[in-house]
FIKOLZA-1660 file (N, C-alpha, C; in steps of 0.1 Angstrom, whole numbers, plus 5000, padded with zeros to 4 digits):
% residues 109
   i   px   py   pz ch aa at
   1 7387 1480 3458  A  X  N
   1 7400 1485 3460  A  X CA
   1 7410 1475 3454  A  X  C
   2 7407 1462 3453  A  X  N
   2 7416 1452 3448  A  X CA
   2 7418 1454 3432  A  X  C
   3 7407 1455 3425  A  X  N
   3 7408 1457 3410  A  X CA
   3 7416 1469 3406  A  X  C
   4 7414 1480 3413  A  X  N
   4 7421 1492 3409  A  X CA
   4 7436 1493 3413  A  X  C
   5 7440 1483 3420  A  X  N
   5 7454 1482 3425  A  X CA
   5 7462 1470 3419  A  X  C
   6 7458 1466 3407  A  X  N
   6 7464 1453 3402  A  X CA
   6 7479 1454 3401  A  X  C
   7 7484 1465 3396  A  X  N
   7 7499 1466 3395  A  X CA
   7 7506 1465 3408  A  X  C
   8 7500 1472 3418  A  X  N
   8 7506 1472 3432  A  X CA
   8 7505 1458 3438  A  X  C
   9 7494 1451 3435  A  X  N
   9 7492 1437 3440  A  X CA
   9 7503 1428 3434  A  X  C
  10 7505 1429 3421  A  X  N
  10 7516 1421 3415  A  X CA
  10 7529 1424 3421  A  X  C
  11 7533 1436 3423  A  X  N
  11 7545 1440 3430  A  X CA
  11 7546 1434 3444  A  X  C
  12 7535 1435 3452  A  X  N
  12 7534 1430 3465  A  X CA
  12 7536 1415 3465  A  X  C
  13 7529 1408 3456  A  X  N
  13 7529 1394 3456  A  X CA
  13 7543 1389 3452  A  X  C
  14 7550 1396 3442  A  X  N
  14 7564 1393 3439  A  X CA
  14 7572 1394 3451  A  X  C
  15 7570 1404 3459  A  X  N
  15 7578 1406 3471  A  X CA
  15 7576 1395 3482  A  X  C
  16 7563 1391 3483  A  X  N
  16 7560 1381 3493  A  X CA
  16 7566 1367 3488  A  X  C
  17 7566 1365 3475  A  X  N
  17 7572 1353 3470  A  X CA
  17 7587 1353 3472  A  X  C
  18 7593 1365 3473  A  X  N
  18 7608 1366 3475  A  X CA
  18 7611 1367 3490  A  X  C
  19 7601 1364 3498  A  X  N
  19 7603 1364 3513  A  X CA
  19 7605 1377 3519  A  X  C
  20 7600 1388 3513  A  X  N
  20 7600 1401 3520  A  X CA
  20 7589 1400 3530  A  X  C
  21 7591 1407 3542  A  X  N
  21 7581 1407 3552  A  X CA
  21 7575 1421 3552  A  X  C
  22 7563 1422 3557  A  X  N
  22 7556 1435 3558  A  X CA
  22 7558 1440 3572  A  X  C
  23 7562 1452 3574  A  X  N
  23 7565 1458 3587  A  X CA
  23 7556 1470 3589  A  X  C
  24 7549 1469 3601  A  X  N
  24 7540 1479 3605  A  X CA
  24 7548 1487 3616  A  X  C
  25 7554 1498 3611  A  X  N
  25 7563 1506 3620  A  X CA
  25 7556 1514 3630  A  X  C
  26 7545 1520 3627  A  X  N
  26 7537 1529 3636  A  X CA
  26 7522 1528 3634  A  X  C
  27 7515 1529 3644  A  X  N
  27 7500 1529 3643  A  X CA
  27 7495 1540 3633  A  X  C
  28 7501 1551 3634  A  X  N
  28 7496 1563 3626  A  X CA
  28 7499 1562 3611  A  X  C
  29 7509 1553 3607  A  X  N
  29 7512 1552 3593  A  X CA
  29 7500 1546 3585  A  X  C
  30 7498 1550 3573  A  X  N
  30 7488 1545 3565  A  X CA
  30 7493 1534 3555  A  X  C
  31 7506 1532 3556  A  X  N
  31 7513 1522 3547  A  X CA
  31 7521 1512 3555  A  X  C
  32 7525 1502 3549  A  X  N
  32 7535 1492 3555  A  X CA
  32 7548 1493 3547  A  X  C
  33 7558 1489 3554  A  X  N
  33 7572 1489 3547  A  X CA
  33 7576 1475 3545  A  X  C
  34 7582 1471 3534  A  X  N
  34 7587 1458 3532  A  X CA
  34 7601 1457 3536  A  X  C
  35 7605 1447 3543  A  X  N
  35 7619 1445 3547  A  X CA
  35 7623 1430 3543  A  X  C
  36 7636 1429 3540  A  X  N
  36 7641 1415 3537  A  X CA
  36 7648 1410 3549  A  X  C
  37 7654 1398 3547  A  X  N
  37 7661 1391 3558  A  X CA
  37 7673 1399 3564  A  X  C
  38 7678 1409 3557  A  X  N
  38 7689 1417 3561  A  X CA
  38 7684 1430 3567  A  X  C
  39 7671 1431 3569  A  X  N
  39 7664 1443 3574  A  X CA
  39 7666 1455 3564  A  X  C
  40 7669 1453 3552  A  X  N
  40 7669 1463 3542  A  X CA
  40 7654 1466 3538  A  X  C
  41 7651 1479 3537  A  X  N
  41 7638 1483 3533  A  X CA
  41 7637 1484 3517  A  X  C
  42 7625 1479 3512  A  X  N
  42 7622 1480 3498  A  X CA
  42 7621 1495 3495  A  X  C
  43 7627 1500 3485  A  X  N
  43 7628 1514 3483  A  X CA
  43 7616 1520 3476  A  X  C
  44 7608 1512 3469  A  X  N
  44 7597 1517 3461  A  X CA
  44 7583 1512 3465  A  X  C
  45 7583 1501 3472  A  X  N
  45 7570 1495 3475  A  X CA
  45 7566 1497 3490  A  X  C
  46 7555 1505 3492  A  X  N
  46 7549 1507 3505  A  X CA
  46 7534 1506 3504  A  X  C
  47 7529 1494 3504  A  X  N
  47 7515 1492 3502  A  X CA
  47 7506 1497 3514  A  X  C
  48 7495 1503 3511  A  X  N
  48 7486 1508 3521  A  X CA
  48 7481 1497 3530  A  X  C
  49 7481 1500 3543  A  X  N
  49 7476 1490 3553  A  X CA
  49 7462 1485 3549  A  X  C
  50 7454 1494 3544  A  X  N
  50 7440 1490 3540  A  X CA
  50 7440 1480 3529  A  X  C
  51 7449 1481 3520  A  X  N
  51 7450 1471 3509  A  X CA
  51 7454 1457 3514  A  X  C
  52 7464 1457 3523  A  X  N
  52 7469 1445 3529  A  X CA
  52 7458 1438 3537  A  X  C
  53 7451 1446 3545  A  X  N
  53 7440 1441 3552  A  X CA
  53 7429 1435 3544  A  X  C
  54 7426 1442 3533  A  X  N
  54 7415 1437 3524  A  X CA
  54 7420 1424 3517  A  X  C
  55 7432 1423 3513  A  X  N
  55 7437 1411 3506  A  X CA
  55 7437 1399 3516  A  X  C
  56 7439 1402 3529  A  X  N
  56 7439 1391 3539  A  X CA
  56 7424 1388 3542  A  X  C
  57 7416 1397 3543  A  X  N
  57 7401 1395 3546  A  X CA
  57 7395 1387 3535  A  X  C
  58 7398 1390 3522  A  X  N
  58 7392 1384 3511  A  X CA
  58 7399 1370 3508  A  X  C
  59 7409 1366 3515  A  X  N
  59 7415 1353 3514  A  X CA
  59 7425 1352 3503  A  X  C
  60 7431 1363 3499  A  X  N
  60 7442 1362 3489  A  X CA
  60 7456 1360 3495  A  X  C
  61 7457 1364 3507  A  X  N
  61 7470 1361 3515  A  X CA
  61 7466 1357 3529  A  X  C
  62 7475 1350 3535  A  X  N
  62 7473 1346 3549  A  X CA
  62 7486 1348 3557  A  X  C
  63 7484 1351 3569  A  X  N
  63 7495 1353 3578  A  X CA
  63 7502 1340 3581  A  X  C
  64 7516 1340 3580  A  X  N
  64 7524 1328 3584  A  X CA
  64 7526 1330 3599  A  X  C
  65 7517 1323 3607  A  X  N
  65 7517 1326 3621  A  X CA
  65 7530 1321 3628  A  X  C
  66 7537 1312 3622  A  X  N
  66 7550 1307 3628  A  X CA
  66 7561 1317 3628  A  X  C
  67 7561 1325 3618  A  X  N
  67 7571 1335 3616  A  X CA
  67 7568 1349 3620  A  X  C
  68 7555 1352 3621  A  X  N
  68 7550 1366 3623  A  X CA
  68 7547 1369 3637  A  X  C
  69 7547 1383 3640  A  X  N
  69 7541 1388 3652  A  X CA
  69 7526 1385 3651  A  X  C
  70 7519 1383 3662  A  X  N
  70 7504 1381 3662  A  X CA
  70 7497 1394 3661  A  X  C
  71 7485 1394 3655  A  X  N
  71 7477 1406 3653  A  X CA
  71 7472 1411 3666  A  X  C
  72 7471 1403 3676  A  X  N
  72 7465 1407 3689  A  X CA
  72 7475 1414 3698  A  X  C
  73 7488 1415 3694  A  X  N
  73 7498 1421 3702  A  X CA
  73 7495 1436 3704  A  X  C
  74 7499 1440 3716  A  X  N
  74 7498 1454 3718  A  X CA
  74 7511 1461 3715  A  X  C
  75 7510 1473 3709  A  X  N
  75 7523 1480 3705  A  X CA
  75 7530 1483 3718  A  X  C
  76 7543 1481 3717  A  X  N
  76 7552 1484 3728  A  X CA
  76 7561 1496 3723  A  X  C
  77 7567 1503 3733  A  X  N
  77 7575 1514 3730  A  X CA
  77 7588 1513 3737  A  X  C
  78 7599 1518 3732  A  X  N
  78 7612 1517 3739  A  X CA
  78 7619 1531 3738  A  X  C
  79 7627 1533 3748  A  X  N
  79 7634 1546 3748  A  X CA
  79 7648 1544 3741  A  X  C
  80 7650 1553 3732  A  X  N
  80 7663 1552 3725  A  X CA
  80 7668 1566 3723  A  X  C
  81 7680 1568 3729  A  X  N
  81 7686 1582 3729  A  X CA
  81 7676 1593 3733  A  X  C
  82 7670 1590 3744  A  X  N
  82 7660 1599 3751  A  X CA
  82 7648 1602 3742  A  X  C
  83 7645 1593 3733  A  X  N
  83 7633 1595 3725  A  X CA
  83 7625 1582 3726  A  X  C
  84 7612 1583 3727  A  X  N
  84 7604 1571 3728  A  X CA
  84 7599 1567 3714  A  X  C
  85 7602 1555 3710  A  X  N
  85 7599 1551 3696  A  X CA
  85 7591 1538 3697  A  X  C
  86 7581 1536 3687  A  X  N
  86 7574 1524 3687  A  X CA
  86 7582 1512 3682  A  X  C
  87 7579 1500 3688  A  X  N
  87 7585 1488 3683  A  X CA
  87 7576 1483 3671  A  X  C
  88 7583 1480 3660  A  X  N
  88 7576 1476 3648  A  X CA
  88 7570 1462 3649  A  X  C
  89 7559 1459 3642  A  X  N
  89 7554 1446 3641  A  X CA
  89 7559 1441 3627  A  X  C
  90 7562 1428 3627  A  X  N
  90 7567 1422 3615  A  X CA
  90 7558 1410 3611  A  X  C
  91 7553 1411 3599  A  X  N
  91 7543 1401 3594  A  X CA
  91 7548 1394 3581  A  X  C
  92 7548 1381 3581  A  X  N
  92 7552 1373 3569  A  X CA
  92 7539 1367 3564  A  X  C
  93 7536 1369 3551  A  X  N
  93 7524 1364 3545  A  X CA
  93 7527 1353 3535  A  X  C
  94 7517 1345 3533  A  X  N
  94 7517 1335 3522  A  X CA
  94 7506 1338 3513  A  X  C
  95 7508 1336 3500  A  X  N
  95 7498 1338 3490  A  X CA
  95 7489 1325 3490  A  X  C
  96 7476 1326 3491  A  X  N
  96 7468 1314 3491  A  X CA
  96 7465 1310 3476  A  X  C
  97 7458 1299 3475  A  X  N
  97 7455 1294 3462  A  X CA
  97 7446 1304 3454  A  X  C
  98 7437 1310 3461  A  X  N
  98 7429 1321 3455  A  X CA
  98 7438 1333 3451  A  X  C
  99 7447 1336 3460  A  X  N
  99 7456 1347 3457  A  X CA
  99 7465 1344 3445  A  X  C
 100 7469 1331 3443  A  X  N
 100 7478 1327 3432  A  X CA
 100 7470 1329 3419  A  X  C
 101 7457 1326 3419  A  X  N
 101 7449 1327 3408  A  X CA
 101 7448 1342 3404  A  X  C
 102 7446 1351 3414  A  X  N
 102 7445 1365 3411  A  X CA
 102 7459 1370 3406  A  X  C
 103 7469 1365 3412  A  X  N
 103 7483 1369 3408  A  X CA
 103 7485 1365 3393  A  X  C
 104 7481 1353 3389  A  X  N
 104 7483 1349 3375  A  X CA
 104 7475 1357 3366  A  X  C
 105 7463 1360 3370  A  X  N
 105 7454 1369 3362  A  X CA
 105 7460 1383 3359  A  X  C
 106 7465 1389 3370  A  X  N
 106 7470 1402 3369  A  X CA
 106 7484 1402 3362  A  X  C
 107 7492 1392 3363  A  X  N
 107 7505 1392 3356  A  X CA
 107 7503 1390 3341  A  X  C
 108 7492 1383 3337  A  X  N
 108 7489 1381 3323  A  X CA
 108 7481 1392 3316  A  X  C
 109 7478 1402 3324  A  X  N
 109 7469 1412 3318  A  X CA
 109 7477 1425 3314  A  X  C
% end
């Protein structure tokens, strides 16, 4: 999955380097949403959760545990205007040395 998504990975790594966070809005979503410090959503980049998980599992990115929600958290819900909505998880990632090597390879190809 990593090789066939090289352009998406470059865009994702560009966003991580620019301090965009990955937001998991709902368990049922197959993608994540990128948000910046002003809570603005990235309009074009919505990486699949499976790709983000694989990049983390393979050691290309790692969770910044000081800034992020923990992976073990249970999803909470809140009532808003008589509607129950999920509370989003917010994850900040760092690109590892291995990830930076992949990033450079993909940027130069």
